[in-house]
C-alpha positions as CSV (number, residue, x, y, z in Angstrom):
1,M,-16.6,17.0,10.4
2,T,-19.4,19.5,10.7
3,T,-19.3,23.2,9.9
4,D,-22.0,25.8,10.4
5,F,-21.8,29.0,8.5
6,T,-23.9,31.5,6.5
7,V,-23.7,31.5,2.7
8,D,-25.4,34.2,0.7
9,G,-27.5,35.1,3.7
10,K,-28.8,31.6,4.5
11,S,-27.7,29.2,7.2
12,A,-25.7,26.2,6.1
13,T,-24.6,23.1,7.9
14,V,-22.2,20.8,6.2
15,T,-21.5,17.4,7.7
16,E,-19.4,14.4,7.0
17,Y,-16.6,15.8,5.0
18,R,-12.8,15.3,5.1
19,S,-10.5,17.8,6.8
20,D,-8.8,18.5,3.5
21,T,-12.1,19.4,1.7
22,T,-12.0,22.9,0.4
23,L,-14.7,25.6,0.7
24,L,-14.8,25.6,-3.2
25,D,-15.9,22.0,-3.2
26,I,-18.5,22.5,-0.4
27,L,-19.9,25.5,-2.3
28,R,-20.1,23.8,-5.7
29,I,-20.9,20.2,-4.8
30,R,-22.8,20.4,-1.6
31,L,-24.5,23.8,-1.9
32,G,-24.9,24.2,-5.7
33,K,-23.1,27.5,-5.8
34,T,-21.6,26.9,-9.3
35,G,-21.0,30.5,-10.0
36,T,-17.9,30.0,-8.0
37,H,-15.7,28.4,-10.7
38,V,-13.0,25.8,-10.4
39,G,-9.9,27.2,-12.0
40,C,-6.3,26.4,-10.9
41,R,-7.1,24.8,-7.5
42,N,-3.9,26.3,-6.1
43,G,-4.9,30.0,-5.4
44,D,-3.4,31.5,-8.5
45,C,-6.3,32.5,-10.8
46,G,-9.1,33.9,-8.7
47,A,-12.0,32.3,-10.5
48,C,-13.2,30.8,-7.2
49,T,-13.1,34.1,-5.2
50,V,-15.7,34.5,-2.5
51,L,-16.1,36.9,0.4
52,I,-15.6,35.6,3.9
53,D,-16.7,38.0,6.5
54,G,-16.4,40.7,3.8
55,D,-12.9,39.9,2.6
56,P,-12.0,38.2,-0.7
57,Y,-10.5,34.7,-0.5
58,K,-9.7,32.1,-3.1
59,S,-12.0,29.3,-2.0
60,C,-9.9,26.6,-3.6
61,V,-7.3,27.1,-0.8
62,V,-9.6,27.6,2.1
63,P,-10.3,24.5,4.1
64,A,-14.1,24.1,4.6
65,W,-13.7,23.9,8.4
66,R,-12.1,27.4,8.4
67,V,-15.6,29.1,7.7
68,E,-17.2,27.9,10.9
69,G,-19.4,30.7,12.1
70,C,-18.4,32.9,9.2
71,E,-20.5,34.7,6.6
72,V,-19.6,33.6,3.0
73,E,-20.8,35.5,0.0
74,T,-20.6,34.1,-3.5
75,I,-21.2,35.9,-6.8
76,Q,-24.7,34.3,-6.8
77,G,-25.4,36.0,-3.5
78,L,-24.8,39.5,-5.0
79,L,-28.1,39.4,-6.9
80,D,-30.8,41.7,-5.4
81,E,-33.9,40.0,-3.9
82,D,-35.8,40.7,-7.1
83,G,-33.1,38.9,-9.1
84,S,-31.5,42.0,-10.5
85,L,-27.8,42.4,-10.8
86,H,-25.7,44.1,-8.1
87,H,-24.3,47.5,-9.4
88,V,-20.8,46.0,-9.7
89,Q,-22.2,43.2,-11.8
90,R,-24.1,45.7,-14.0
91,S,-20.9,47.7,-14.5
92,F,-19.0,44.6,-15.6
93,R,-21.8,43.8,-18.0
94,D,-22.2,47.3,-19.3
95,E,-18.5,47.9,-19.8
96,V,-18.0,44.4,-21.2
97,G,-15.5,43.6,-18.5
98,F,-15.4,40.0,-19.6
99,Q,-15.4,37.8,-22.6
100,C,-15.9,34.2,-21.7
101,G,-16.9,35.0,-18.1
102,F,-15.0,32.2,-16.5
103,C,-12.8,34.4,-14.3
104,L,-15.6,36.9,-13.6
105,A,-16.2,36.0,-9.9
106,G,-12.7,37.1,-9.0
107,P,-12.7,40.6,-10.3
108,I,-16.3,41.2,-9.3
109,M,-16.0,39.9,-5.7
110,C,-12.7,41.8,-5.3
111,T,-14.4,45.0,-6.5
112,V,-17.4,44.5,-4.2
113,A,-15.1,44.1,-1.2
114,L,-13.0,47.2,-2.2
115,L,-16.1,49.4,-2.6
116,R,-17.6,48.3,0.7
117,A,-14.3,49.1,2.5
118,D,-13.6,52.3,0.5
119,P,-16.6,53.8,-1.3
120,N,-14.3,56.2,-3.2
121,P,-11.1,54.3,-4.0
122,S,-8.1,55.6,-5.8
123,E,-6.9,54.2,-9.1
124,Q,-4.1,52.4,-7.3
125,A,-6.5,50.9,-4.8
126,I,-8.6,49.5,-7.7
127,V,-5.4,48.1,-9.3
128,D,-4.3,46.6,-6.0
129,S,-7.7,45.0,-5.3
130,L,-7.7,43.2,-8.7
131,A,-4.2,41.8,-8.3
132,G,-4.2,38.1,-8.3
133,N,-7.0,37.6,-10.7
134,L,-6.0,36.1,-14.0
135,C,-8.0,36.6,-17.2
136,R,-7.0,34.9,-20.4
137,C,-9.4,36.8,-22.6
138,T,-9.7,40.6,-21.9
139,G,-6.2,41.9,-21.5
140,Y,-7.4,43.5,-18.3
141,Q,-8.4,46.9,-19.8
142,Q,-12.1,46.1,-19.9
143,I,-11.9,44.8,-16.3
144,M,-10.2,48.0,-15.1
145,R,-12.8,50.1,-17.0
146,A,-15.6,48.1,-15.4
147,A,-14.1,48.4,-11.9
148,R,-13.8,52.2,-12.4
149,S,-17.3,52.4,-13.6
150,A,-18.5,50.4,-10.5
151,A,-16.6,52.8,-8.3
152,A,-18.3,55.8,-10.0
153,A,-21.7,54.2,-9.7
154,N,-21.0,53.5,-6.1
155,Q,-20.9,57.3,-5.6
156,T,-24.4,57.6,-6.9
157,D,-26.0,54.6,-5.0
């Protein structure tokens, strides 16, 4: 199989893979996008979340062929051209919205997608956007505080 798509703003062509190969494996093994973490491999945890055409998906359950012609954005692709953090990443850092950081791609990518779709989200919209992301370290309060901070920063950007 061959799939052509864009990842983090750059064209990618992936060839010679099996039909059951996941986007997660293509991103990590073939393209070196190791910020997209391997967690549960069944769509439960969110550690592998990426944006596909702007919407969050758990890449462990997305067949690689599904992204033909799509734009995929990973947590690594959020960095500004000068290497500085995206404002959502800064909010998570500043509000200590993580401990070990393993799950971080999920909440950050979901927050980015939310703020792009709704620059001034309600509290319930923030809660809903983060549903399906598991974190074993923080108890979620820091993640919620970071997402709220990112939403507030979104108003000033």
